[in-house]
N, C-alpha and C positions, 0 to 999 in steps of 0.2 A: 114281148108280153110274158107275164109269169105263167108257168105251166101249173094248172090247178091240181095236177097229180102230186105235186111236191108241197110240203108245208110252207106257210108264209110266216114271216117274222116281223110283226108290227113295229117293234122298236127300230127296225132298219127300213122303214118305209121310204118311198121315193121322196116324200116331203122332207123327211129328216135328212136324207143324203144330200139334198140341195143346200143344206146349211153347213155341211162339213167342208173344210178347206182341202185343197189339193196339196197343201204343204206337208212336210214330214212331221211325225209326232207319234204319240202313244194313245191307244184306245183301250178302254176298260169295259168289259161285258159284265153288267151288274145284275144279280138276282134280287130277290126280295130283301135279303139282309146281308149279302156277302158279295165279294168280288169273285166272279166265276172264271174270268180269263183276262190276262193282260197281254197285249201284243203291240208291236211297233210297225210302222209302215213308212215307206218313202213318200207315198201319196195316200193320205188317209181316206179320201173319198173313194178312190179306186179299190183300196183294200176292203173297206166296209161294204162296198157294192158287191164284192165277191161273196160275202156272207149273205147279203140280202137276196141274192139270186142263186144261192146254193142249191144244187140239184142232185146231190148224192143220196145215198140210201137214208131212209127215215130213221134207221136204227144205228147209223154211224155215230161215232163220237162227236163229230161236229154238229150233226143234226140234234142230238140229245142236248148238247150244250146250248145251242141256239133256242131250243124249246123252253129253256129256263130263264132266258134273258128278259129282264123287265125294262132296262134302259141301257143306253150306251153313252159313255163319257169320253171325250177326247182331250188331249193336252198337246198343244203345238210346241214344236222345238225348232231351233234354227237349222240344225243339220240332222242327217240320219244317224250319225254317231251319237249325238246327244240323245236321240230317241232310243237307241240301243241301250245306253247307260241307264236312262230313266226307266226303261222297261225292266231291266234286271233289278233295279232298286225297288220298284213297286212289287215285283214278284216276291222278293225277300220279305217285304213288309206285310203283304196281304196273304201270301201263300195260297193263291187261287187253286180251286179244285182241279181245273183242267190244264194248268201249266205243269211243266216239269219241276218237281220239288225234290231236292236232294235232302233226304231225311237226316243224314249224318252230316251236319254242317260245322262240326267242331274243328278246331285247328290242332293238328298233331304237333307234338313237341319237337323242338329243334335243339341242337347243341350250339351254343354261342361261345366264340373265343373273342375276348375283349382286347383285340390287338391294338386298339387306340390307347389303352392304359399303359402306364410306365411299366407296371408288372402285370402282364395279362393273366387272366384266369378263364376257366371254362365252366359254364353252368347251363342249366336247362331253361328254355323260354318257349313261349307259344306265339311270340310276335316277332316278325322279321322287320326290323327298322332300317332305314337308310342312314345309319350312323357311322359307317366306315368300318364296322367290326365284321368278323367272319361268321357266317351261319352255315350249319350243316344239317341235313335232314330233308324232309320230315321223317320221323320214326313212328310209323303206325303201330309198331309193336313196342310196348313198354319194356318187355323182356329184352329186346335187342338194344334199346336205349340204355337200360341199366347195365347190361353186359359191356357195352362200349365204354361207358363212364368208368365202370369198375376196372377195366383193363387200363384205361388211360391214367386214372389216378394211381393205380398200383405201379405203373411204369414211370410216370412223370409227376413228381410231387409238387405241382403248381399250387399256389396259394388258394385257399378256399374261402377266406373271409371276404365279405362284400366290399369293405373299404380297408385301406391299408394306411397305417400311421406308425411312426417310429416308436419302438418299444425298447425298454431296458433289457428285457429278457424274452426269449421266444415262448410261444404257447405250447400246449400239449401236443398239437399236431406235429411240431418239430421233433419232440421227444419220441413220437411214434413213427418218425420218418415218413410222415405224410405231407410235409411241407419243408421247403428249404429256408424258411424264415427271411424273406427279403426285408421284412419290417425291422430286422436287427442287423441288416447288412452282412448276413452270413453267406450270401451267394452273390456273385458278380452279375452285372447286367448282361454280359456276353453269354455266360453259362446258362442263365435263365432263359434268354431269348432263343438259344439253341434248342432248349427243351420245347419251347412254344412252337418253333419251326417243325420239329419232329411230330408233335401232336397234330399240326395242320396237315402234314404229309399223310399221316395215317387216316385222318378224317376225309382227305381227298381220295383215298383208295390207293395211295402210293406206298403201301406198307413194305414192298420189296426194297425200296430205296432206304427205308429206315433199318430194315434187317441188315442190309449191306454195311451201313454205318456201324451198327451195333456189333457186327462180326469183326470189323476192324478194331473197334475199341476193346472187344474181348481178347483178341490176339495181342494187342499192345499191353493190356493189363497182365496177361499171362506171362508175357516176356519180361515184365517188371517184377514178376513173382507176386503180384497183387491178386491172389487167387479168390479172395472174397469178392473183390470188385468184378473179376472175370465171371464168377458164378452169378452175380447179379445180372450182368449182360446176357449170360446164357439163358437165364429164366425169362428175361424180356423177349429174347428171340423165340423161345418156345411158345410163349403166350401169343405173340404175333403170328407165328406159324399156324397155331390152332385156329385163330381167327380167319386167316386166309383160306384154310380148308373149308370153312363154312360159307365162304362167299362164292357166289356164282358170277363169273366174269362173262359178260355178253358183248362187249365191244372193246376194240383196241384203243378207242379215243377216251378222253376224260370228260366228256360232256355229261351234264345233268339232263335227264329226259323224263317226261311223263308220257306214258303209253296208254291210250284209250282203246278199249274194246267194247263193241256193242253186239248184243244178241237179242233176238225177238222170239217170243213164244206166244202164239195167238196175238192178243192185243197188248201184252205186257212187254216191257223192255228191261233188259239187264245191262248195266254199265260197269265195267271193271277198269280200274286205274292202277297201273304198275308204276312204282317210283324207281327210276334207275339213276343212281348217283355215282359219278366217276366210272361208268361202265358196269356197275354192279347193281343188282336188284336189292333194294333196301326195304321194300315193303309193298303192300297192295291195299286197295280199298274198293269196295263194291257198293252199288246202289241198285235197288229194285224199284222200278217205276211202273205202277199199275195203270195200264191203259192211257198213256199220254196222248195229247192232241198234237198232230203234226207228223211229217215224215222224219226219217232218220237224220237227215242233214239239219233239220230244224231242231230236233231234240239234242243233237250234238252241240249246236250253237248255244242253246239255253243252258246245257250242262256246263260248258266252258265258262260262260258268263257268271253262273251262280257259284262255281267252284273257286275261281280265282278272285282275289281282292288285294287291297294294299297290305293286309295282314298275311295273306297267303299268296305270295307272288309266283308267277309261272317260272319254270326253269328255262334254260337256253333253247330247248327243242321239245316240241310236242309231236308225238307220232299218232296219227289218226287213221281210222279205218276208211274214212271218206272225207271229201272236202265239205266243211261246214257251211251252212247258209251264211251269207254276208261275210265271206272269208276275209275280204280286205278290212272291213270294220272290226272283225274279231282280232285280226293281227295287229291293227293299230292300237286297240285297247290293251292287248296283252303287253305290247312294247311300252305303252305308257305306264302300266303297273310295274313293270320290271325296271323301267328307265334304262333300257338296253335292248340289245337284239334278241328277238324270239323268232324261231322258224317253225312253220307248220309243214309237216311232211306226211304224205300218204305213200308209204314204202311198198315196193313191188317185189323186192328180192333182198338177199343178204341178211346180215345180222338184224337189221331193223325189222325185216319181215318176220324173222323168228320171234322177236318180241311182240309183234302185232298178233301172231298166231297164239302166243301164250296169253295175251290179254283177251283175245276172243274166246279161248277155252275157259278162262276164268269167268267171263261174262256168261257163258253157257252154263257153267256150274251153278250159277245163282238160281236157275230154275229148278235144278235138282234139289238144292237146299230148300227152296221155297215149297216144292212139292212135298218134301219130308215134313216141313212145318205144318203144311195144310193137313196131311194125313194124321199127324200127331194131334192137331186141334180137333179134327173130326172125331177121333176116338175119345178125347177128353170131353167134348161137347155132348156126345151120346151118353157118357157116364154121368154127367151133371143132370141131363134130362131124365135119365132113368132113376137115379138115386133120390133126386129132389122132387120128382113128379112135376116137372115144369111144364107150363103151357106153351112157352116159346123157346126157341133155340137161343141159348145165352151167348150170342156173338159179342154183344156189348154189355159189360158188367161194370156197374159203378158201386163204390163203397163209401159210406158216410161215417165219419168219426167225429165226436165232439171232444174238444180238448180244452181244459181250463185248469187253473190253479186256485183251489178253494173258491171257485166261482168267479174269480177275477179274470178279466181279459179273455172271456170264452170265445172260441173260434170253432167253426165247422170246417172240416176238411173232406173234400170229395175227390176221389181218384177214379180213373177210368181205365179199363183194360179192354182191348179189342182183339178178339180171336187169339187170345193167349199172350198178347204183348201190350205193354204200356201205351196208352194214348195220352201223352203228356199235354197235348194241346187242349185237352178237356179236363185237366186238373183244375180245381177251384178251391179258394179259401172264402169262407163266409164269416164276417164279424157279426157276432150275435147282437141284435138291437134291443130285444125286449126284456131280457133278464140279466140282472147283475148278481143274483144270488145262485148258489149251486142247485140247479134244477135241470138235470140232463134231459128229462122228458120234454119240458117246455122248449129247451134249446133245440132239440132234435125236431120238434114240431115246426118251429120257425124256419129252420134251414130246409126242411123237406117241402114246406109250402112254397118257399122261394124257388127251389129247384124245379118243382113240378110246374109252377107258373111259367118259368123260363122255358122249360122243355116243351110245353104245349105251344108256346108262342113261336119257338124256333124249330119245332118238330125234330128234336134230337133227344128223345127219351131213351133210356137204356132198356135192354131186354130183361135184365135182372138187376135188382137193387139189393145190395148186401149191406146189412147193418151190423155195427159192432155192438153187441149186447144180447140180451135174452128176450123173453116174451114181452116185457114191458116196452122195449124199443120197437119190437115187431108190431104191437098193437097200435102204437102211435103212428107208424107208417101205414098200417091198414086204414086208420081213420082219415089220414091226410089223402091217400090215394082215392078213398071212397068219395071224399068231397070233390075231387077233380074228375071222378068217374073214370079212373085209370086202373082199377083192380084187374080188369080183364086184359089190360095192355102191358102191364109191367109186373113181372114175377117178383116176389119178396122172399128173402131169406135173412135170418139173423144168426150170427155166430157168436157163441159165448164159451169161455173156458171157466168152468166152475171148480170142481175138485181135480187135483192133480192126477189122481188115478183114473178119473173118468175121461179126461181129455176134452176135446172140442165137442160142443153140442150145437146142432143145427136145428133151428125152429122154422116151421112153415105155417102160414095162415090156415086155420081150420083143422090143425093137427094138434092133439093134446100132448103127445109125448115127443121128445126131441129125436132127431135122426142122428144115430151114432155110426160114423164111418170108421173103418180101421185107420190107425195112425199113418200107415204107409199108402193110403188110397190117393192116387193122383188127383182125383176130384177135390178131396179135402185139402191136400197140400196146395192146390191152386187157389182155393178160397182163402186159405191162411196167408198165402203170399199177398193176395190183394188186400186183406185186412191189415197185415203188417206194413204194407206200403202206405195205407191211409194213416196209420199211427206215425210213421216216419215223417210223412208230409205235414201232418198236423203239429207234431212236436217241434219240427224245424221252424215253422212259422210262428208258433207260440213263443219259442225262445227268442226270436227276433223282436217280437212285441215286448217281451219282458226286458230285453236289453235296451230297447229304445226308451221304455219307461224309466229304467234305472238311470240312463244318461240324461234324462229330462231334468232341467233345473228351473229355478225361479226366473232366470233370465228369459226363458222361452215364453213366459206369460206377460212380460213387460210391454206396456203400450208404447209404441214408437221405437221399439228395438227389434230389428229384424236380424236375419242371419249375419249380414255384413257388419252391423254395429256390434252385435254380440261377439263376433270374432275379433273386432278391434279392441273391445274392452278386455277380453281374455288375453290377447297378445300383449297389451300394454301393462296390465296389472297382474297377469300371471295365473290367477285362480278366482273361483267364485268367492272364496273366503276373503281375498284381498279386495274384491269389488264391494263386498258387504261392509268392509271396514273403511273404505275410501270416503273422503269428504267430498262435498260438492266441488270444491276447487280442484281436487285431484281427479275427479271424474271429468271436469270440463276441459282439462288439457289433453284428454285422449283425442287423437285426430278423428274428425268426423262426428264428434259428439256435441261440443258447444255448451254454453252456460245453461240455456233454457232446457235442453234435453237432459243435462246433468242433474238439474234440480228435479225434473220429473222422475228420473231414475232413482234418485236418492229418496224421494217422497214415497214412491211405490215400494221400494225395498224395505223401508222402515216404518211404514204406516201399520197400525194395528199391532 
């Protein structure tokens, strides 16, 4: 019987649990308008029953999450592995509040050597394909990547053009000694391939072997009295030597490894990831996860599943601080992604343990950096409250900018900053519906009404609304917020740059004169940063709309002609002009068009 001292969770009633299958699958905890949590289970009914009879602290993360659950949905799968994969997919799609979310999900660049080509080249890519070519990295530091490429290109003049075709004379790269011109047969296949092999050795971390080879070539050139050639080898040896001095060797083997470190501070978790390639640390990445749901082994499992994908495949070995939840399933999925062997190790001694300690220290350092950010934000927030006389602490600031070109294609751009950092998930574009002539006030009024209506419905209003403009824009905002009865809930500020010598002016409701802050004031610089971001966001979107309108042609308006038929017409006839000049007979022979459609197209193009 349920203990009355603990909260109850109606969506997980005994009646509901009786309808849940004992099969494996995924469950989604849903709030009013969002997915709160996604989990997987070997036995769905047993797992949900644990939530239904949860008896932990009423202030715990789990209890707080359950108190917001409105309903629960389940998806059955055939196996537990399928459930694990589906869970990871749904987390990436919905980004639930109570799951582990890796905020930095970008793919770091790799160096690709196209060994499958007749004349291989190396270039930067962000996708690791199963195409038989060689990939090295990732390189979290763009500086390290550029340095590596600069060294390789200076030492080994491989081709840089994307495609290679026979030429009568070499290009400028050959004249600058940046390419050996294989397109003009000025280098043999054997000599070129030897360079490619040496590039691969360097990228594998075997620079010592290349140095030994270069030393032999230097001595041989000196013996032939070819001193310029010997000097070239000497410079290459010196360049490689400097690179080796900057590299920290941590293992005698040549394995690629990713090393995970986890640290906790109160309810938050820091995760550090070290990239070890060919025994040398090539970079690091960190994640801060605020108050995640679950124990460390569960958090580690979710992190691994989110981090690796077909585009970001795991290395040969993962060093972990503890065994992840569902270890066998995790290992199976990683091997499928890599299409090869992957080992999970929890080291206790030796070089691997040294790497683990380094990862743990990096994870712990996250909290020091986070604390520094928090203190910096506290100081900045107090300055904003003091100088602008705000009613509320401005933790969440939104800025609205109206962008148009002579009133055409007007758009509203809303950006959001949370405690000093961009909150890109809350960036929004608004296409103006009501006005097509240049009327900034009417446009701003429309966008503000739509934003306030949505904010009330979703309860996600900002603490401070920043407007790009002067008193006129501010008055529009005051009227809109008054209609929604939000003047006491959202602070308003407008920012305008009038005369160059006066700088930025800040306007507040009920104040006649503008607030003038020193140009170096951190509070002013922060507001200017937010305003500039709204400009950038709006201009970028407006440029896309203009480009789309420019590329729009009469073909897009033809009845019976979709994207597929439009492509067929352009492919066959070559251009819009040729289509306009074509007869019905010429149109009808285009594959997929036919006589009836050709007559319709001709009539629509030439009527009026």
